[in-house]
TORKOL-4160 file (C-alpha; in steps of 0.2 Angstrom, whole numbers, padded with zeros to 4 digits, m for minus):
457
<pt num="1" X="m0188" Y="m0069" Z="0266"/>
<pt num="2" X="m0203" Y="m0080" Z="0270"/>
<pt num="3" X="m0220" Y="m0075" Z="0276"/>
<pt num="4" X="m0220" Y="m0072" Z="0295"/>
<pt num="5" X="m0233" Y="m0073" Z="0308"/>
<pt num="6" X="m0242" Y="m0057" Z="0312"/>
<pt num="7" X="m0233" Y="m0048" Z="0326"/>
<pt num="8" X="m0249" Y="m0045" Z="0336"/>
<pt num="9" X="m0245" Y="m0061" Z="0344"/>
<pt num="10" X="m0263" Y="m0067" Z="0343"/>
<pt num="11" X="m0265" Y="m0086" Z="0343"/>
<pt num="12" X="m0277" Y="m0084" Z="0329"/>
<pt num="13" X="m0264" Y="m0077" Z="0317"/>
<pt num="14" X="m0251" Y="m0090" Z="0323"/>
<pt num="15" X="m0263" Y="m0104" Z="0319"/>
<pt num="16" X="m0267" Y="m0097" Z="0302"/>
<pt num="17" X="m0248" Y="m0096" Z="0298"/>
<pt num="18" X="m0245" Y="m0114" Z="0304"/>
<pt num="19" X="m0259" Y="m0120" Z="0294"/>
<pt num="20" X="m0254" Y="m0111" Z="0278"/>
<pt num="21" X="m0236" Y="m0118" Z="0279"/>
<pt num="22" X="m0242" Y="m0136" Z="0283"/>
<pt num="23" X="m0233" Y="m0136" Z="0300"/>
<pt num="24" X="m0236" Y="m0152" Z="0311"/>
<pt num="25" X="m0223" Y="m0149" Z="0324"/>
<pt num="26" X="m0214" Y="m0135" Z="0332"/>
<pt num="27" X="m0197" Y="m0134" Z="0340"/>
<pt num="28" X="m0198" Y="m0123" Z="0355"/>
<pt num="29" X="m0180" Y="m0117" Z="0358"/>
<pt num="30" X="m0172" Y="m0109" Z="0374"/>
<pt num="31" X="m0153" Y="m0104" Z="0372"/>
<pt num="32" X="m0143" Y="m0109" Z="0387"/>
<pt num="33" X="m0127" Y="m0101" Z="0394"/>
<pt num="34" X="m0116" Y="m0108" Z="0380"/>
<pt num="35" X="m0128" Y="m0104" Z="0366"/>
<pt num="36" X="m0134" Y="m0122" Z="0365"/>
<pt num="37" X="m0152" Y="m0123" Z="0359"/>
<pt num="38" X="m0162" Y="m0133" Z="0372"/>
<pt num="39" X="m0181" Y="m0135" Z="0373"/>
<pt num="40" X="m0195" Y="m0146" Z="0367"/>
<pt num="41" X="m0203" Y="m0152" Z="0351"/>
<pt num="42" X="m0222" Y="m0151" Z="0351"/>
<pt num="43" X="m0235" Y="m0157" Z="0340"/>
<pt num="44" X="m0244" Y="m0142" Z="0332"/>
<pt num="45" X="m0260" Y="m0144" Z="0342"/>
<pt num="46" X="m0250" Y="m0145" Z="0358"/>
<pt num="47" X="m0241" Y="m0130" Z="0354"/>
<pt num="48" X="m0257" Y="m0120" Z="0351"/>
<pt num="49" X="m0264" Y="m0126" Z="0367"/>
<pt num="50" X="m0249" Y="m0121" Z="0376"/>
<pt num="51" X="m0251" Y="m0103" Z="0369"/>
<pt num="52" X="m0268" Y="m0103" Z="0376"/>
<pt num="53" X="m0266" Y="m0110" Z="0394"/>
<pt num="54" X="m0247" Y="m0105" Z="0396"/>
<pt num="55" X="m0243" Y="m0123" Z="0401"/>
<pt num="56" X="m0226" Y="m0125" Z="0393"/>
<pt num="57" X="m0213" Y="m0129" Z="0405"/>
<pt num="58" X="m0194" Y="m0134" Z="0406"/>
<pt num="59" X="m0183" Y="m0138" Z="0421"/>
<pt num="60" X="m0173" Y="m0124" Z="0427"/>
<pt num="61" X="m0158" Y="m0134" Z="0427"/>
<pt num="62" X="m0157" Y="m0131" Z="0408"/>
<pt num="63" X="m0147" Y="m0116" Z="0412"/>
<pt num="64" X="m0135" Y="m0126" Z="0423"/>
<pt num="65" X="m0129" Y="m0138" Z="0409"/>
<pt num="66" X="m0110" Y="m0138" Z="0406"/>
<pt num="67" X="m0104" Y="m0139" Z="0388"/>
<pt num="68" X="m0100" Y="m0158" Z="0391"/>
<pt num="69" X="m0119" Y="m0161" Z="0395"/>
<pt num="70" X="m0116" Y="m0163" Z="0414"/>
<pt num="71" X="m0126" Y="m0152" Z="0427"/>
<pt num="72" X="m0115" Y="m0139" Z="0435"/>
<pt num="73" X="m0127" Y="m0139" Z="0450"/>
<pt num="74" X="m0133" Y="m0124" Z="0460"/>
<pt num="75" X="m0126" Y="m0114" Z="0474"/>
<pt num="76" X="m0142" Y="m0117" Z="0483"/>
<pt num="77" X="m0142" Y="m0136" Z="0486"/>
<pt num="78" X="m0160" Y="m0137" Z="0490"/>
<pt num="79" X="m0164" Y="m0128" Z="0474"/>
<pt num="80" X="m0153" Y="m0140" Z="0464"/>
<pt num="81" X="m0162" Y="m0155" Z="0471"/>
<pt num="82" X="m0179" Y="m0148" Z="0468"/>
<pt num="83" X="m0175" Y="m0142" Z="0450"/>
<pt num="84" X="m0191" Y="m0132" Z="0449"/>
<pt num="85" X="m0199" Y="m0129" Z="0432"/>
<pt num="86" X="m0198" Y="m0113" Z="0422"/>
<pt num="87" X="m0212" Y="m0107" Z="0411"/>
<pt num="88" X="m0207" Y="m0106" Z="0393"/>
<pt num="89" X="m0216" Y="m0092" Z="0383"/>
<pt num="90" X="m0214" Y="m0093" Z="0365"/>
<pt num="91" X="m0208" Y="m0076" Z="0357"/>
<pt num="92" X="m0220" Y="m0078" Z="0342"/>
<pt num="93" X="m0211" Y="m0065" Z="0330"/>
<pt num="94" X="m0197" Y="m0078" Z="0330"/>
<pt num="95" X="m0208" Y="m0092" Z="0323"/>
<pt num="96" X="m0200" Y="m0097" Z="0306"/>
<pt num="97" X="m0199" Y="m0112" Z="0295"/>
<pt num="98" X="m0186" Y="m0125" Z="0300"/>
<pt num="99" X="m0175" Y="m0129" Z="0285"/>
<pt num="100" X="m0164" Y="m0144" Z="0281"/>
<pt num="101" X="m0175" Y="m0158" Z="0289"/>
<pt num="102" X="m0192" Y="m0166" Z="0286"/>
<pt num="103" X="m0206" Y="m0154" Z="0279"/>
<pt num="104" X="m0219" Y="m0147" Z="0291"/>
<pt num="105" X="m0207" Y="m0141" Z="0305"/>
<pt num="106" X="m0205" Y="m0124" Z="0312"/>
<pt num="107" X="m0194" Y="m0116" Z="0325"/>
<pt num="108" X="m0198" Y="m0103" Z="0338"/>
<pt num="109" X="m0187" Y="m0095" Z="0351"/>
<pt num="110" X="m0194" Y="m0095" Z="0369"/>
<pt num="111" X="m0191" Y="m0085" Z="0385"/>
<pt num="112" X="m0190" Y="m0092" Z="0402"/>
<pt num="113" X="m0200" Y="m0085" Z="0417"/>
<pt num="114" X="m0204" Y="m0090" Z="0435"/>
<pt num="115" X="m0221" Y="m0096" Z="0439"/>
<pt num="116" X="m0226" Y="m0079" Z="0446"/>
<pt num="117" X="m0222" Y="m0071" Z="0429"/>
<pt num="118" X="m0204" Y="m0064" Z="0434"/>
<pt num="119" X="m0191" Y="m0066" Z="0420"/>
<pt num="120" X="m0179" Y="m0079" Z="0423"/>
<pt num="121" X="m0164" Y="m0067" Z="0423"/>
<pt num="122" X="m0151" Y="m0081" Z="0421"/>
<pt num="123" X="m0157" Y="m0083" Z="0403"/>
<pt num="124" X="m0145" Y="m0075" Z="0390"/>
<pt num="125" X="m0160" Y="m0068" Z="0380"/>
<pt num="126" X="m0167" Y="m0059" Z="0396"/>
<pt num="127" X="m0149" Y="m0053" Z="0399"/>
<pt num="128" X="m0147" Y="m0045" Z="0382"/>
<pt num="129" X="m0165" Y="m0038" Z="0383"/>
<pt num="130" X="m0161" Y="m0029" Z="0399"/>
<pt num="131" X="m0146" Y="m0021" Z="0392"/>
<pt num="132" X="m0156" Y="m0015" Z="0377"/>
<pt num="133" X="m0169" Y="m0008" Z="0389"/>
<pt num="134" X="m0155" Y="0002" Z="0397"/>
<pt num="135" X="m0152" Y="0010" Z="0380"/>
<pt num="136" X="m0171" Y="0013" Z="0377"/>
<pt num="137" X="m0172" Y="0022" Z="0393"/>
<pt num="138" X="m0159" Y="0035" Z="0387"/>
<pt num="139" X="m0168" Y="0037" Z="0370"/>
<pt num="140" X="m0155" Y="0026" Z="0361"/>
<pt num="141" X="m0156" Y="0011" Z="0350"/>
<pt num="142" X="m0141" Y="m0001" Z="0348"/>
<pt num="143" X="m0138" Y="m0007" Z="0330"/>
<pt num="144" X="m0126" Y="m0022" Z="0328"/>
<pt num="145" X="m0119" Y="m0034" Z="0314"/>
<pt num="146" X="m0110" Y="m0050" Z="0318"/>
<pt num="147" X="m0097" Y="m0058" Z="0306"/>
<pt num="148" X="m0095" Y="m0077" Z="0310"/>
<pt num="149" X="m0080" Y="m0087" Z="0305"/>
<pt num="150" X="m0080" Y="m0106" Z="0304"/>
<pt num="151" X="m0071" Y="m0121" Z="0298"/>
<pt num="152" X="m0077" Y="m0135" Z="0287"/>
<pt num="153" X="m0067" Y="m0150" Z="0291"/>
<pt num="154" X="m0067" Y="m0169" Z="0287"/>
<pt num="155" X="m0077" Y="m0180" Z="0298"/>
<pt num="156" X="m0068" Y="m0183" Z="0314"/>
<pt num="157" X="m0075" Y="m0197" Z="0325"/>
<pt num="158" X="m0059" Y="m0198" Z="0336"/>
<pt num="159" X="m0057" Y="m0182" Z="0347"/>
<pt num="160" X="m0039" Y="m0187" Z="0350"/>
<pt num="161" X="m0034" Y="m0184" Z="0332"/>
<pt num="162" X="m0032" Y="m0167" Z="0325"/>
<pt num="163" X="m0044" Y="m0160" Z="0313"/>
<pt num="164" X="m0040" Y="m0160" Z="0294"/>
<pt num="165" X="m0047" Y="m0151" Z="0279"/>
<pt num="166" X="m0062" Y="m0159" Z="0270"/>
<pt num="167" X="m0061" Y="m0164" Z="0251"/>
<pt num="168" X="m0067" Y="m0151" Z="0240"/>
<pt num="169" X="m0076" Y="m0152" Z="0223"/>
<pt num="170" X="m0060" Y="m0155" Z="0214"/>
<pt num="171" X="m0057" Y="m0171" Z="0224"/>
<pt num="172" X="m0043" Y="m0164" Z="0235"/>
<pt num="173" X="m0042" Y="m0156" Z="0252"/>
<pt num="174" X="m0034" Y="m0139" Z="0254"/>
<pt num="175" X="m0016" Y="m0139" Z="0260"/>
<pt num="176" X="m0012" Y="m0121" Z="0259"/>
<pt num="177" X="m0020" Y="m0104" Z="0264"/>
<pt num="178" X="m0032" Y="m0096" Z="0251"/>
<pt num="179" X="m0038" Y="m0080" Z="0259"/>
<pt num="180" X="m0052" Y="m0071" Z="0248"/>
<pt num="181" X="m0049" Y="m0084" Z="0234"/>
<pt num="182" X="m0065" Y="m0086" Z="0224"/>
<pt num="183" X="m0060" Y="m0102" Z="0216"/>
<pt num="184" X="m0056" Y="m0110" Z="0233"/>
<pt num="185" X="m0073" Y="m0104" Z="0239"/>
<pt num="186" X="m0081" Y="m0113" Z="0224"/>
<pt num="187" X="m0074" Y="m0130" Z="0231"/>
<pt num="188" X="m0087" Y="m0129" Z="0244"/>
<pt num="189" X="m0102" Y="m0123" Z="0234"/>
<pt num="190" X="m0113" Y="m0138" Z="0238"/>
<pt num="191" X="m0112" Y="m0133" Z="0256"/>
<pt num="192" X="m0113" Y="m0114" Z="0254"/>
<pt num="193" X="m0128" Y="m0115" Z="0242"/>
<pt num="194" X="m0137" Y="m0126" Z="0254"/>
<pt num="195" X="m0133" Y="m0114" Z="0268"/>
<pt num="196" X="m0140" Y="m0099" Z="0258"/>
<pt num="197" X="m0156" Y="m0109" Z="0254"/>
<pt num="198" X="m0158" Y="m0114" Z="0272"/>
<pt num="199" X="m0156" Y="m0096" Z="0278"/>
<pt num="200" X="m0169" Y="m0090" Z="0265"/>
<pt num="201" X="m0181" Y="m0102" Z="0271"/>
<pt num="202" X="m0179" Y="m0098" Z="0290"/>
<pt num="203" X="m0177" Y="m0079" Z="0287"/>
<pt num="204" X="m0159" Y="m0077" Z="0292"/>
<pt num="205" X="m0152" Y="m0061" Z="0284"/>
<pt num="206" X="m0136" Y="m0067" Z="0277"/>
<pt num="207" X="m0125" Y="m0054" Z="0268"/>
<pt num="208" X="m0108" Y="m0058" Z="0260"/>
<pt num="209" X="m0098" Y="m0074" Z="0261"/>
<pt num="210" X="m0079" Y="m0075" Z="0259"/>
<pt num="211" X="m0065" Y="m0088" Z="0261"/>
<pt num="212" X="m0055" Y="m0084" Z="0276"/>
<pt num="213" X="m0036" Y="m0087" Z="0279"/>
<pt num="214" X="m0037" Y="m0104" Z="0286"/>
<pt num="215" X="m0039" Y="m0120" Z="0276"/>
<pt num="216" X="m0058" Y="m0122" Z="0272"/>
<pt num="217" X="m0061" Y="m0107" Z="0284"/>
<pt num="218" X="m0076" Y="m0097" Z="0279"/>
<pt num="219" X="m0084" Y="m0081" Z="0285"/>
<pt num="220" X="m0102" Y="m0075" Z="0284"/>
<pt num="221" X="m0109" Y="m0058" Z="0287"/>
<pt num="222" X="m0126" Y="m0055" Z="0294"/>
<pt num="223" X="m0135" Y="m0039" Z="0289"/>
<pt num="224" X="m0135" Y="m0026" Z="0303"/>
<pt num="225" X="m0151" Y="m0024" Z="0314"/>
<pt num="226" X="m0158" Y="m0027" Z="0331"/>
<pt num="227" X="m0145" Y="m0036" Z="0343"/>
<pt num="228" X="m0158" Y="m0048" Z="0350"/>
<pt num="229" X="m0165" Y="m0053" Z="0333"/>
<pt num="230" X="m0148" Y="m0055" Z="0326"/>
<pt num="231" X="m0142" Y="m0066" Z="0341"/>
<pt num="232" X="m0157" Y="m0077" Z="0337"/>
<pt num="233" X="m0152" Y="m0078" Z="0319"/>
<pt num="234" X="m0134" Y="m0081" Z="0323"/>
<pt num="235" X="m0138" Y="m0097" Z="0333"/>
<pt num="236" X="m0150" Y="m0103" Z="0320"/>
<pt num="237" X="m0136" Y="m0100" Z="0307"/>
<pt num="238" X="m0124" Y="m0111" Z="0317"/>
<pt num="239" X="m0137" Y="m0125" Z="0317"/>
<pt num="240" X="m0140" Y="m0123" Z="0298"/>
<pt num="241" X="m0121" Y="m0123" Z="0295"/>
<pt num="242" X="m0119" Y="m0139" Z="0304"/>
<pt num="243" X="m0134" Y="m0147" Z="0294"/>
<pt num="244" X="m0127" Y="m0141" Z="0277"/>
<pt num="245" X="m0110" Y="m0147" Z="0281"/>
<pt num="246" X="m0116" Y="m0164" Z="0287"/>
<pt num="247" X="m0126" Y="m0166" Z="0271"/>
<pt num="248" X="m0110" Y="m0165" Z="0261"/>
<pt num="249" X="m0100" Y="m0177" Z="0273"/>
<pt num="250" X="m0091" Y="m0163" Z="0282"/>
<pt num="251" X="m0092" Y="m0155" Z="0299"/>
<pt num="252" X="m0094" Y="m0136" Z="0302"/>
<pt num="253" X="m0085" Y="m0130" Z="0318"/>
<pt num="254" X="m0086" Y="m0114" Z="0327"/>
<pt num="255" X="m0073" Y="m0118" Z="0339"/>
<pt num="256" X="m0062" Y="m0102" Z="0342"/>
<pt num="257" X="m0046" Y="m0112" Z="0339"/>
<pt num="258" X="m0050" Y="m0129" Z="0331"/>
<pt num="259" X="m0033" Y="m0131" Z="0322"/>
<pt num="260" X="m0016" Y="m0127" Z="0330"/>
<pt num="261" X="m0007" Y="m0121" Z="0315"/>
<pt num="262" X="m0022" Y="m0111" Z="0308"/>
<pt num="263" X="m0030" Y="m0095" Z="0311"/>
<pt num="264" X="m0044" Y="m0095" Z="0325"/>
<pt num="265" X="m0062" Y="m0091" Z="0321"/>
<pt num="266" X="m0070" Y="m0075" Z="0327"/>
<pt num="267" X="m0087" Y="m0067" Z="0329"/>
<pt num="268" X="m0083" Y="m0049" Z="0325"/>
<pt num="269" X="m0097" Y="m0037" Z="0332"/>
<pt num="270" X="m0100" Y="m0020" Z="0323"/>
<pt num="271" X="m0109" Y="m0008" Z="0334"/>
<pt num="272" X="m0117" Y="0009" Z="0333"/>
<pt num="273" X="m0130" Y="0019" Z="0342"/>
<pt num="274" X="m0144" Y="0029" Z="0335"/>
<pt num="275" X="m0158" Y="0040" Z="0343"/>
<pt num="276" X="m0176" Y="0037" Z="0342"/>
<pt num="277" X="m0177" Y="0046" Z="0326"/>
<pt num="278" X="m0163" Y="0035" Z="0318"/>
<pt num="279" X="m0150" Y="0049" Z="0319"/>
<pt num="280" X="m0132" Y="0042" Z="0322"/>
<pt num="281" X="m0125" Y="0047" Z="0338"/>
<pt num="282" X="m0107" Y="0041" Z="0335"/>
<pt num="283" X="m0103" Y="0056" Z="0323"/>
<pt num="284" X="m0108" Y="0074" Z="0323"/>
<pt num="285" X="m0116" Y="0084" Z="0309"/>
<pt num="286" X="m0099" Y="0087" Z="0301"/>
<pt num="287" X="m0094" Y="0069" Z="0302"/>
<pt num="288" X="m0081" Y="0070" Z="0316"/>
<pt num="289" X="m0082" Y="0057" Z="0330"/>
<pt num="290" X="m0094" Y="0062" Z="0344"/>
<pt num="291" X="m0089" Y="0063" Z="0362"/>
<pt num="292" X="m0101" Y="0049" Z="0365"/>
<pt num="293" X="m0091" Y="0038" Z="0353"/>
<pt num="294" X="m0075" Y="0042" Z="0362"/>
<pt num="295" X="m0083" Y="0037" Z="0378"/>
<pt num="296" X="m0091" Y="0021" Z="0371"/>
<pt num="297" X="m0074" Y="0015" Z="0365"/>
<pt num="298" X="m0066" Y="0021" Z="0382"/>
<pt num="299" X="m0079" Y="0009" Z="0391"/>
<pt num="300" X="m0074" Y="m0005" Z="0379"/>
<pt num="301" X="m0056" Y="m0003" Z="0383"/>
<pt num="302" X="m0059" Y="m0002" Z="0402"/>
<pt num="303" X="m0072" Y="m0016" Z="0404"/>
<pt num="304" X="m0068" Y="m0029" Z="0391"/>
<pt num="305" X="m0053" Y="m0036" Z="0400"/>
<pt num="306" X="m0063" Y="m0038" Z="0415"/>
<pt num="307" X="m0078" Y="m0047" Z="0407"/>
<pt num="308" X="m0068" Y="m0058" Z="0394"/>
<pt num="309" X="m0078" Y="m0074" Z="0398"/>
<pt num="310" X="m0092" Y="m0066" Z="0389"/>
<pt num="311" X="m0081" Y="m0065" Z="0373"/>
<pt num="312" X="m0070" Y="m0080" Z="0376"/>
<pt num="313" X="m0081" Y="m0092" Z="0386"/>
<pt num="314" X="m0070" Y="m0108" Z="0384"/>
<pt num="315" X="m0052" Y="m0114" Z="0388"/>
<pt num="316" X="m0050" Y="m0116" Z="0369"/>
<pt num="317" X="m0054" Y="m0098" Z="0367"/>
<pt num="318" X="m0038" Y="m0092" Z="0374"/>
<pt num="319" X="m0028" Y="m0102" Z="0361"/>
<pt num="320" X="m0035" Y="m0090" Z="0348"/>
<pt num="321" X="m0031" Y="m0073" Z="0357"/>
<pt num="322" X="m0012" Y="m0073" Z="0355"/>
<pt num="323" X="m0001" Y="m0060" Z="0347"/>
<pt num="324" X="0003" Y="m0064" Z="0329"/>
<pt num="325" X="m0011" Y="m0077" Z="0327"/>
<pt num="326" X="m0023" Y="m0068" Z="0316"/>
<pt num="327" X="m0033" Y="m0062" Z="0331"/>
<pt num="328" X="m0030" Y="m0046" Z="0342"/>
<pt num="329" X="m0023" Y="m0048" Z="0359"/>
<pt num="330" X="m0026" Y="m0030" Z="0364"/>
<pt num="331" X="m0039" Y="m0017" Z="0367"/>
<pt num="332" X="m0031" Y="m0003" Z="0357"/>
<pt num="333" X="m0042" Y="0006" Z="0344"/>
<pt num="334" X="m0038" Y="0013" Z="0327"/>
<pt num="335" X="m0046" Y="0018" Z="0311"/>
<pt num="336" X="m0046" Y="0003" Z="0299"/>
<pt num="337" X="m0032" Y="m0007" Z="0308"/>
<pt num="338" X="m0036" Y="m0025" Z="0310"/>
<pt num="339" X="m0021" Y="m0028" Z="0322"/>
<pt num="340" X="m0032" Y="m0018" Z="0335"/>
<pt num="341" X="m0045" Y="m0026" Z="0346"/>
<pt num="342" X="m0056" Y="m0011" Z="0342"/>
<pt num="343" X="m0057" Y="m0006" Z="0324"/>
<pt num="344" X="m0066" Y="0009" Z="0317"/>
<pt num="345" X="m0070" Y="0005" Z="0299"/>
<pt num="346" X="m0070" Y="0017" Z="0285"/>
<pt num="347" X="m0086" Y="0026" Z="0282"/>
<pt num="348" X="m0097" Y="0041" Z="0283"/>
<pt num="349" X="m0107" Y="0048" Z="0297"/>
<pt num="350" X="m0121" Y="0036" Z="0295"/>
<pt num="351" X="m0109" Y="0021" Z="0295"/>
<pt num="352" X="m0099" Y="0027" Z="0310"/>
<pt num="353" X="m0096" Y="0012" Z="0321"/>
<pt num="354" X="m0084" Y="0002" Z="0331"/>
<pt num="355" X="m0080" Y="m0016" Z="0328"/>
<pt num="356" X="m0076" Y="m0027" Z="0343"/>
<pt num="357" X="m0064" Y="m0040" Z="0336"/>
<pt num="358" X="m0061" Y="m0050" Z="0352"/>
<pt num="359" X="m0076" Y="m0062" Z="0353"/>
<pt num="360" X="m0073" Y="m0079" Z="0346"/>
<pt num="361" X="m0085" Y="m0089" Z="0335"/>
<pt num="362" X="m0088" Y="m0100" Z="0351"/>
<pt num="363" X="m0095" Y="m0085" Z="0361"/>
<pt num="364" X="m0114" Y="m0085" Z="0365"/>
<pt num="365" X="m0120" Y="m0071" Z="0354"/>
<pt num="366" X="m0133" Y="m0064" Z="0367"/>
<pt num="367" X="m0119" Y="m0063" Z="0380"/>
<pt num="368" X="m0105" Y="m0056" Z="0368"/>
<pt num="369" X="m0117" Y="m0042" Z="0362"/>
<pt num="370" X="m0124" Y="m0039" Z="0380"/>
<pt num="371" X="m0106" Y="m0038" Z="0386"/>
<pt num="372" X="m0100" Y="m0026" Z="0372"/>
<pt num="373" X="m0115" Y="m0014" Z="0374"/>
<pt num="374" X="m0114" Y="m0014" Z="0393"/>
<pt num="375" X="m0095" Y="m0010" Z="0392"/>
<pt num="376" X="m0099" Y="0005" Z="0380"/>
<pt num="377" X="m0114" Y="0010" Z="0391"/>
<pt num="378" X="m0103" Y="0011" Z="0406"/>
<pt num="379" X="m0090" Y="0021" Z="0396"/>
<pt num="380" X="m0104" Y="0034" Z="0392"/>
<pt num="381" X="m0111" Y="0034" Z="0410"/>
<pt num="382" X="m0093" Y="0036" Z="0418"/>
<pt num="383" X="m0088" Y="0049" Z="0404"/>
<pt num="384" X="m0072" Y="0039" Z="0400"/>
<pt num="385" X="m0060" Y="0044" Z="0387"/>
<pt num="386" X="m0053" Y="0032" Z="0374"/>
<pt num="387" X="m0034" Y="0031" Z="0373"/>
<pt num="388" X="m0024" Y="0039" Z="0359"/>
<pt num="389" X="m0026" Y="0030" Z="0343"/>
<pt num="390" X="m0014" Y="0016" Z="0339"/>
<pt num="391" X="m0005" Y="0016" Z="0323"/>
<pt num="392" X="0006" Y="0002" Z="0315"/>
<pt num="393" X="0007" Y="m0015" Z="0322"/>
<pt num="394" X="m0004" Y="m0016" Z="0337"/>
<pt num="395" X="0001" Y="m0035" Z="0340"/>
<pt num="396" X="0017" Y="m0028" Z="0348"/>
<pt num="397" X="0007" Y="m0019" Z="0361"/>
<pt num="398" X="0008" Y="m0027" Z="0379"/>
<pt num="399" X="m0008" Y="m0036" Z="0382"/>
<pt num="400" X="m0019" Y="m0032" Z="0397"/>
<pt num="401" X="m0031" Y="m0046" Z="0393"/>
<pt num="402" X="m0032" Y="m0062" Z="0404"/>
<pt num="403" X="m0022" Y="m0076" Z="0396"/>
<pt num="404" X="m0031" Y="m0090" Z="0404"/>
<pt num="405" X="m0049" Y="m0095" Z="0408"/>
<pt num="406" X="m0045" Y="m0096" Z="0426"/>
<pt num="407" X="m0038" Y="m0078" Z="0426"/>
<pt num="408" X="m0053" Y="m0072" Z="0416"/>
<pt num="409" X="m0066" Y="m0079" Z="0428"/>
<pt num="410" X="m0057" Y="m0072" Z="0443"/>
<pt num="411" X="m0058" Y="m0054" Z="0435"/>
<pt num="412" X="m0076" Y="m0057" Z="0429"/>
<pt num="413" X="m0082" Y="m0062" Z="0446"/>
<pt num="414" X="m0074" Y="m0045" Z="0453"/>
<pt num="415" X="m0082" Y="m0034" Z="0440"/>
<pt num="416" X="m0095" Y="m0025" Z="0451"/>
<pt num="417" X="m0101" Y="m0012" Z="0439"/>
<pt num="418" X="m0105" Y="m0025" Z="0426"/>
<pt num="419" X="m0112" Y="m0037" Z="0439"/>
<pt num="420" X="m0124" Y="m0023" Z="0445"/>
<pt num="421" X="m0131" Y="m0020" Z="0428"/>
<pt num="422" X="m0132" Y="m0038" Z="0422"/>
<pt num="423" X="m0138" Y="m0045" Z="0438"/>
<pt num="424" X="m0133" Y="m0057" Z="0452"/>
<pt num="425" X="m0143" Y="m0071" Z="0446"/>
<pt num="426" X="m0135" Y="m0071" Z="0429"/>
<pt num="427" X="m0117" Y="m0069" Z="0436"/>
<pt num="428" X="m0118" Y="m0083" Z="0449"/>
<pt num="429" X="m0126" Y="m0095" Z="0436"/>
<pt num="430" X="m0113" Y="m0091" Z="0423"/>
<pt num="431" X="m0099" Y="m0092" Z="0435"/>
<pt num="432" X="m0105" Y="m0109" Z="0441"/>
<pt num="433" X="m0106" Y="m0116" Z="0424"/>
<pt num="434" X="m0089" Y="m0110" Z="0418"/>
<pt num="435" X="m0080" Y="m0114" Z="0434"/>
<pt num="436" X="m0087" Y="m0132" Z="0432"/>
<pt num="437" X="m0081" Y="m0133" Z="0414"/>
<pt num="438" X="m0064" Y="m0127" Z="0419"/>
<pt num="439" X="m0063" Y="m0140" Z="0432"/>
<pt num="440" X="m0068" Y="m0153" Z="0420"/>
<pt num="441" X="m0055" Y="m0148" Z="0408"/>
<pt num="442" X="m0041" Y="m0147" Z="0421"/>
<pt num="443" X="m0045" Y="m0165" Z="0426"/>
<pt num="444" X="m0040" Y="m0171" Z="0408"/>
<pt num="445" X="m0023" Y="m0177" Z="0403"/>
<pt num="446" X="m0019" Y="m0171" Z="0386"/>
<pt num="447" X="m0010" Y="m0179" Z="0371"/>
<pt num="448" X="0004" Y="m0165" Z="0373"/>
<pt num="449" X="0007" Y="m0171" Z="0390"/>
<pt num="450" X="0008" Y="m0189" Z="0385"/>
<pt num="451" X="0019" Y="m0185" Z="0370"/>
<pt num="452" X="0032" Y="m0175" Z="0379"/>
<pt num="453" X="0031" Y="m0180" Z="0398"/>
<pt num="454" X="0028" Y="m0199" Z="0397"/>
<pt num="455" X="0045" Y="m0205" Z="0394"/>
<pt num="456" X="0056" Y="m0189" Z="0399"/>
<pt num="457" X="0052" Y="m0183" Z="0416"/>
């Protein structure tokens, strides 16, 4: 892992780090509602000056941009027209070298604040931080680990044409599935080697890499740790994956269901809770599941169906969550059963955790982690009990999850316990952006409609 700036956050230490690494420009990054990195690129002198005088600003409409780039507007029309600035405050421990481009560039994540110093609570980083603070107030610390699936595809300049597998090192595209196949993984070694190199430069803690069940579908695991830091790393990983793929004449996509006949791509989230001393709270001294663990899973079962837009944020997301399509469509739980939405992996007391298998790779990691943790927190607060353990094929269980984005948004808007904890500012902003995106999608006539309705109805 590369040398890092001193976490004392002093501008002197930061200046020394920038000079040591020959940095001449800094990208100041603010993750938006969709996990898109927005912000500004600053010459290093301007960046250092901004640290001193706190004069780094970004229009507040950055959190109102839909995925197609259009503004979704604000409920307050006057606010929308004024589009006041937010203050960007760099989170200096996130400062890292920027791989893959010209030398002399660094990245830093930034938080958004009102001019009077209040956090801009529509910001996904603030939302997750607020959830983690709830845990700290109880003397708990959340530990998480994301697993990200993605596809490598051939270049696709025409969105009306389906995606196809890229040509591998042997000169041929994959045409059949190769789950966990090491030789198939080697076909994309140029991409994966570059990706690991980029991650080492930026300090992204990559763990294992496998070939998943789709054609040219890969999965990368990030080492477990602090949810906020890992959300930052997950977004940087997505950016680096796209860069590494482009350098080899391919695309990397984190769409939840990019190819109709192939498996979807997920972002599985492993979660555990420890106390201030680091002792696991999900299992007792004898290794049995604790009451807290049961309540946490009960909270996930109760609230995940009500807050699905945090895990399935796009219309495409719901094409992945269908029975028999390599993704759970239920909130059953079981030990080591991948047909369940909630899986308890094998392991001893220290490794006791639950895996939320419902988030798609397209989910904003800050919001997927915040949603998972707040659901579990409410389960503990409300002393909920998990359902009986599911055995066998849980794909056959009747789903209680929303089947469309429209239904998901309606249920999300009505989930008062989660709204009370995540905040009205975030809820209204997120609903605004997602409702506009849904409306934009529903105005599009698809190729399926042209194919089957044009000359038959």
